[in-house]
DRENFILUM-679132 format. One record per residue: residue in three letters; x, y, z of N, C-alpha, C, O in turn. Coordinates in steps of 0.001 Angstrom, whole numbers, plus 500000, padded with zeros to 6 digits. Each point is the difference from the previous one (the first is absolute). Example, Ala and Ser with C-alpha at 12.3 -4.5 7.8 and 13.67 -1.06 7.14 Angstrom:
BEGIN
ala513190494310507800499110501190500000500900501200500000501036499981500665
ser498614501069498615500820501190500060499230501090500730500509501108500169
This chain:
BEGIN
met500800498819499985499191501133500101500820501308499947499620500996499384
glu501432498930501248500914501019500184500728500575498525500333501162499764
ser499785497742499413500469500286498677499133500607499196500434500760499134
val498251499023501000498945500672499156499997501444500491499994500902499163
cys500010499379502167499871501326500259501233500751499659499814501201499803
ile501662498276500058500932500574499450499867500428498563500321501094499536
ala499112497787499772499791500457498517499119500873499646500135500694498992
ala498654499381501962499017501020499739500630501381500348499768500968499276
thr500949499125501717500805501229500365500992500356498803500042501140499538
cys500636497973500058500813500284498728499241500635498825500407500975499368
phe498459498374500411499301500422498763499289501418500302499810500798499083
ser499839499454502132499610501273500405501054500952499926499823501086499447
leu501190498611501036501030501043500030500694500159498496500535501056499662
gly499413498050499675500086500095498278499222501050499235500426500842499210
ala498155498887501260499005500830499561500217501615500329499965500951499219
ser500258499023502131500323501505500418501112500546499276499995501144499546
ile501098497933500327501320500539499275499604500588498548500430501058499541
ala498652498039499810499688500303498588499208501271500073500270500836499138
lys498784499462501753499303501138500171500817501240500110499889500990499276
ala501071498821501861500775501190500006500952500220498961500373501167499880
ser500130497947499305500788500124499008499194500755498757500535500821499256
met498159498774500659499092500605498968499711501377500339499989500861499120
ala499794499386501998499823501338500506501231501131499943499855501192499731
leu501486498072500617501218500807499830500146500292498488500332501116499600
ala499421497894499609500268500040498282498959501235499727500467500943499362
his498298499136501019498989500958499745500474501300500568499979500912499173
phe500437499408502006500638501105500283501037500569499322500124501198499745
val500837497648499883501119500477499156499688500733498642500636500970499588
arg498234498400499732499568500416498815499318501393500153500181500939499225
asp498930499078501988499483501346500025500935501139500435499711501170499749
thr501481498464500944501090500885500368500692500476498583500223501189499770
arg500058497866499402500600500476498762499060500974499335500434501094499638
asp498270498562500176499011500768499342500015501383500485499961500980499255
ala500100499060502061500009501288500830501064500799499572499850501190499722
ser501381498129500201501193500869499525499715500648498831500297501191499905
glu499096498144499046499865500600498668498900500966499898499926500825499089
asp499105499042501993499043500973500179500473501205500577499704501103499539
ile501133498704501606500750501183500551500831500768499003500030501226500102
glu500647498169498942500817500706498884499193500783499344500225501205499893
thr498556498108499498498932500682499230499640501385500642500181501104499486
val499283498622501722499729501204500746500950501062500041499695501166499748
ser501541498426500589501114500994500149500231500739498785500242501207500013
lys499683498053498864500128500775498631498834500788499701500183500945499233
glu498726498876501185498841500802499661500086501190501085499660501091499542
leu500710498902501735500122501115500856501258500789499305499928501220499852
his501081498136499781501053500876499336499555500938498990500374501169499908
ala498636498117499191499535500735498817499091501161500511500091501111499478
leu499137498672501417499152501051500545500742500892500648499685501177499826
ser501221498589500878500989501130500571500566500945498940499999501227500095
met500492498048498868500487500887498642499097500791499581500369501137499705
lys498052498475500128499113500721499419499879501102500871500070501118499488
lys499731498766501962499771501185500933500971500989500037499733501153500339
asp501544498424499287501063500960500042499945500788498535500443501146499923
met499035498234499011499976500700498781498804500886500128499939501083499418
met499108498452501348498820501168500063500486501039500846499607501122499683
ala501294498790501509500361500943500672500748501094499209499813501214500084
ile501069498132499132500924500989499026498942500470499118500204501209499884
arg498959498526499558498805500383498927499481501358500789499941501093499436
asp499678498685501992499350500960500465500915501288500423499514501127500097
gln501623498632500101501039501026500293500400500700498536500306501187499892
thr499643497983499144500179500485498689498749501048499586500192501055499395
asp498669498522500984498901500810499814500069501254500778499606501010499417
ala500817499107501774500096501145500776501045500875499616499945501194500294
ile501083498278499021501100500792499408499552500733498849500366501145499734
lys498688498043499470499437500609498743499121501454500450500073501107499467
val499212498527501527499043500972500495500847501146500449499797501064499416
asn501135498908501534500920501056500406500492500487498808499718501193499888
thr500897498375499187500711500388498650498944500947499177500343501042499442
asp498370498459500565499087500809499272499931501369500677500114501067499396
ile499644498768502200499893501231500542500907500975499993499749501204500030
ile501439498230499924501306500751499975500034500832498398500292501176499787
leu499349497883499336500214500625498484498726501032499718500063500867499129
ala498891498948501633498847501022500036500553501233500485499995500983499259
arg500517499083501990500375501127500582501136500703499205500037501224499870
leu500846497966499629500944500703499067499358500657498823500386501132499707
asp498721498320499612499201500511499024499275501433500508499971501041499344
gln499524498772501827499258501259500577501084501175500219499748501188499803
ile501397498347500598500992501009500183500590500654498845500360501177499970
arg499732497804498883500500500444498703499018500854499245500356500836499169
ser498393498919501157498867500858499282499750501245500703499177500795499547
gln501469499441501528499862501438500608501031500863499314499944501221500147
asp500805498333499260501068500728498890500539501239500841500028501116499481
val500425498659501905500712501117500662501424499983499682500658498961500042
pro499883502303499604501427499850499595500753499958501296499735500648501012
arg501244498495498810500991499905501238501310500527499595500702499568499086
thr499572501526501786501247500770499848500809499660501169499461499804501090
phe501963500104498721500773499947501041501001501098500146500461500410498935
pro499972500152502159500995500921500098501225499803498993500402498864499749
ala500123502156499739501133500051499323501138499718500866500114500462501136
arg500731498762498291501175499765500765501054501092500052500424500417498923
thr500047500094502215500648501124500168501524499867500258500838500798499579
lys499413498133501137501364499646500575500237498403499602499099499172499858
glu502108500629500019500414498585499918499799499485501300500026500746500979
pro499735497791499130499657499636501180501429499708500727500977499583499377
lys499019500676501938501314499836500843500202498496500019499085499181499915
ser502137500555500199500459498767500164501242499957500996500680501012500171
gly499544498026500352501124499815500985501344500136499491500935500333500729
trp499177499444498158501385500104499126500325501312499738499199500824499560
thr502163499427500746500413501406499621501152499748499023500743499037500191
thr499458501892498641500787499862499074501110501253499993500880500040499140
């Protein structure tokens, strides 16, 4: 009777080992798939980050264009006033620290 109990225990142990082995193989397969998924997500996040940076640059460029348009409009306004600009005549040579 004791040999039957030992045999039943061995079969039960073998079945448990087989289940554990299958579970481990499934875990390894899922882990490999997860690694590929993480790589894909990482690439997508990098692409989104690049697009966000490009959008920020475009916003800055738009702001520069607006400011440039304002400056050019102001320059046109000043030029249209047509005020003659005269500078005082030069009466003396500029002083320098060098003596001759």
